[in-house]
C-alpha positions in Angstrom: 6.8 1.9 12.1 4.0 1.6 11.2 0.5 1.3 12.4 -0.2 -1.9 14.1 -3.2 -0.7 16.0 -4.6 -0.1 12.4 -4.1 -3.6 11.3 -7.3 -4.3 13.1 -9.4 -3.0 10.4 -7.6 -4.6 7.5 -7.5 -8.0 9.1 -11.1 -8.1 10.2 -12.2 -7.2 6.6 -9.9 -10.0 5.3 -11.6 -12.4 7.9 -15.1 -11.4 7.2 -14.5 -11.8 3.5 -12.9 -15.2 3.7 -14.5 -17.0 6.5 -17.6 -17.0 8.8 -17.4 -14.6 11.3 -17.7 -15.9 14.9 -17.5 -13.4 18.0 -15.2 -15.5 20.0 -13.1 -17.1 17.6 -9.3 -16.7 17.6 -9.0 -13.8 15.2 -11.4 -11.6 17.3 -9.1 -12.2 20.3 -6.1 -11.3 18.1 -7.6 -8.0 16.9 -8.5 -7.3 20.6 -5.2 -8.1 21.7 -3.9 -5.5 19.1 -6.2 -3.0 20.2 -5.4 -2.9 24.1 -1.7 -3.6 23.3 -1.5 -6.9 25.5 1.4 -9.1 24.2 0.5 -11.9 26.4 -2.6 -12.6 24.5 -1.0 -12.9 21.2 0.0 -16.6 21.2 -3.4 -17.8 22.3 -5.2 -15.4 19.9 -3.5 -16.5 16.7 -1.9 -19.9 17.1 -1.0 -20.4 13.3 1.2 -18.6 11.0 1.3 -14.9 11.1 3.9 -12.7 9.3 4.3 -9.1 8.9 6.0 -7.4 6.0 7.2 -4.0 7.2 9.4 -1.5 5.2 11.6 -0.7 7.9 11.6 -4.0 10.2 11.5 -6.3 7.4 9.8 -9.9 7.8 8.6 -10.4 11.2 7.6 -13.9 11.7 6.5 -15.7 14.9 4.8 -14.8 18.0 7.9 -13.6 20.1 9.3 -11.3 16.9 5.4 -10.2 16.6 5.3 -9.0 20.4 8.4 -7.3 20.2 7.2 -5.5 16.9 4.1 -4.4 18.4 5.7 -3.0 21.5 8.1 -1.1 19.5 5.8 0.4 17.2 3.2 1.5 19.9 6.1 3.3 21.4 7.4 4.9 18.1 3.7 6.0 17.4 3.3 7.5 21.0 6.4 9.2 20.9 5.3 11.2 17.6 1.7 11.8 19.0 0.4 9.9 16.0 -3.2 10.2 14.9 -4.3 7.7 12.2 -7.0 8.3 9.8 -8.7 5.6 7.6 -8.8 7.0 3.8 -10.6 4.0 2.1 -11.0 0.3 2.9 -11.2 -2.5 -0.1 -11.9 -6.0 0.5 -12.3 -9.1 -2.2 -12.1 -12.6 -1.3 -9.4 -13.3 1.3 -7.9 -10.0 1.0 -8.4 -6.5 2.4 -6.6 -3.2 1.7 -6.6 -0.5 4.1 -5.3 3.2 3.2 -4.3 5.3 6.2 -2.9 8.8 6.8 -0.8 8.9 10.0 -0.4 12.5 11.4 2.8 12.7 13.2 5.2 15.4 14.7 8.6 14.9 13.4 11.3 17.2 15.0 8.6 19.6 16.0 6.9 19.7 12.6 3.4 18.4 11.9 3.6 15.8 8.8 0.9 13.7 7.0 2.1 10.1 6.1 0.2 8.1 3.6 0.4 4.3 4.4 -1.3 1.3 3.0 -1.8 -2.3 4.5 -2.9 -5.3 2.8 -4.2 -8.4 4.9 -4.4 -11.6 3.3 -6.1 -14.3 5.4 -4.8 -17.7 4.2 -7.0 -19.7 6.6 -8.7 -19.6 10.1 -5.6 -18.9 12.1 -3.2 -17.5 9.5 -2.7 -14.0 8.3 -0.1 -12.0 6.0 0.0 -8.4 6.5 1.7 -6.3 4.0 2.8 -2.6 4.6 3.6 -0.1 1.8 4.8 3.6 2.4 7.4 6.2 1.5 10.0 6.7 4.4 10.9 10.2 2.9 8.3 11.6 5.0 9.9 10.5 8.1 13.8 10.3 7.6 14.2 12.3 4.2 15.3 9.2 2.4 14.2 6.6 -0.1 14.6 3.1 0.7 15.0 0.3 -1.8 12.6 -2.5 -1.2 13.1 -5.8 -2.8 9.9 -7.5 -4.1 7.6 -9.1 -1.6 5.5 -11.0 -4.0 6.3 -12.7 -7.2 4.5 -12.3 -10.5 1.5 -14.1 -11.2 -1.7 -12.2 -10.9 -3.5 -11.5 -14.0 -3.3 -7.7 -14.7 -6.6 -6.0 -14.2 -8.7 -5.4 -17.1 -10.6 -2.3 -18.1 -9.3 1.2 -17.5 -6.8 0.0 -14.9 -5.4 -2.4 -17.4 -5.2 0.2 -20.0 -3.5 2.8 -17.6 -0.8 0.0 -16.9 -0.3 -0.7 -20.5 0.1 2.8 -21.4 2.6 3.2 -18.8 4.8 0.4 -19.8 4.5 1.6 -23.5 5.5 5.3 -22.3 2.3 6.5 -24.1 1.7 9.8 -22.3 -1.8 10.4 -24.3 -3.1 7.0 -23.6 -2.3 7.2 -19.9 -3.8 10.7 -19.4 -7.0 9.7 -21.3 -7.8 7.1 -18.9 -8.3 9.6 -16.0 -11.7 11.4 -15.6 -11.9 15.2 -16.1 -10.8 16.3 -12.6 -9.0 13.0 -11.9 -5.5 13.0 -10.1 -2.5 11.2 -9.3 -0.9 11.4 -5.6 2.6 10.6 -5.5 3.8 8.3 -2.5 4.9 11.2 -0.5 1.2 12.7 -0.5 0.7 16.3 -0.4 1.7 18.7 -2.1 2.8 15.9 -4.6 -0.8 15.9 -6.4 -1.3 16.0 -10.1 -4.8 17.0 -11.1 -6.7 17.5 -14.3 -5.4 17.1 -17.8 -2.7 20.0 -17.5 -1.4 18.7 -14.4 -1.4 15.0 -15.4 0.1 15.7 -18.8 3.1 17.6 -17.3 3.8 14.8 -14.7 3.5 11.9 -17.0 5.5 14.0 -19.8 8.4 13.9 -17.0 8.0 10.4 -16.2 8.0 9.0 -19.6 9.6 12.0 -21.6 12.6 9.8 -22.6 10.3 7.0 -24.3 10.8 4.6 -22.0 7.9 3.1 -20.3 7.4 2.1 -16.6 6.8 -1.5 -16.1 4.9 -2.5 -13.1 4.7 -6.4 -12.7 1.2 -7.2 -11.2 1.7 -9.4 -8.3 -1.8 -9.1 -6.6 -5.1 -7.2 -6.9 -7.8 -6.5 -4.8 -10.8 -5.1 -6.3 -14.2 -4.1 -5.1 -15.6 -2.4 -8.4 -15.0 1.1 -7.0 -11.3 0.7 -6.1 -8.7 -1.5 -7.5 -5.6 -2.1 -5.0 -2.6 -3.4 -7.1 0.6 -4.9 -5.5 3.4 -4.8 -8.1 7.0 -5.0 -8.5 8.6 -2.1 -10.9 10.7 -4.0 -13.3 11.1 -1.2 -15.6 14.8 -0.6 -15.0 15.7 -4.4 -14.7 19.3 -4.8 -15.3 20.3 -1.4 -14.2 18.1 -1.0 -11.1 16.6 -3.9 -9.2 12.9 -4.5 -9.0 11.2 -2.8 -6.2 8.0 -3.6 -4.5 5.0 -0.9 -4.6 1.2 -0.5 -4.3 -1.1 1.7 -6.3 -4.8 2.4 -5.5 -6.9 3.0 -8.5 -10.4 4.7 -7.6 -12.8 4.6 -10.6 -15.2 7.7 -11.4 -18.8 7.3 -12.1 -18.1 7.3 -16.0 -15.7 4.4 -15.5 -12.5 6.4 -15.9 -9.9 6.8 -13.2 -10.9 9.3 -10.5 -7.7 8.9 -8.5 -4.5 7.0 -8.5 -2.8 7.0 -5.1 1.0 5.3 -4.9 2.8 3.7 -1.9 6.1 3.0 -2.4 9.7 4.4 -2.1 10.8 3.7 -5.6 13.8 5.4 -7.2 14.8 5.4 -10.9 18.2 6.3 -12.2 17.1 8.8 -14.9 16.9 12.3 -13.4 13.5 14.1 -13.7 11.7 11.0 -13.9 10.0 11.0 -10.2 8.2 8.1 -9.0 
């Protein structure tokens, strides 16, 4: 788990944003190795630093670990008859984020699993890959995930900044006002946990923020192409009683400048009953 064949699209987007594209360079050979599943090509294709941050495997570093990780994931996906669809791609500077929907067979049942991958190219030979998802879909459990990144990114301005500020303040009216008329929030587990329109959004955020406590998302990194803003964050709203946890949210803007959609990718739990993530 998950999606190494689909790291290709994220990695290539990051590559093209950050460095001149050369058809025979090591990045291209690396992407080909991922596509055809040849572990022997990996060391030659990517001689520099590559690190994968995976929700289940943790941090995967070095060519030997990487080859083992690729082989294990390909076997896992094949056993579940996985089909992967790309939902969106967002590139900005040296980073690219790709939203994916994996269709799997789990214990004879067809399920759809939302997954997001961020690829950050640090130089010609080095790449960081960070995967975000909820594991509830595949094993019925939430898994606490320690922060992958530290704070430091400037919070996005405009409507995304208003949303985050309203969320932290626990202001239901302000949060709902940031959405377009038919805007929606999709929780990390995907369908059917989608809350659409003013009534649906107000019901959800009233439950989430009903105690008067805000939800503080510490912005770590933002990838923004003007249409979508992808925010990697640490949820620090329960600091002291619940450890900070890593997550990602995609904010898609409507034509009128408000939020058309928020899609979440995390496994975050909160201690207070009735406050879904």
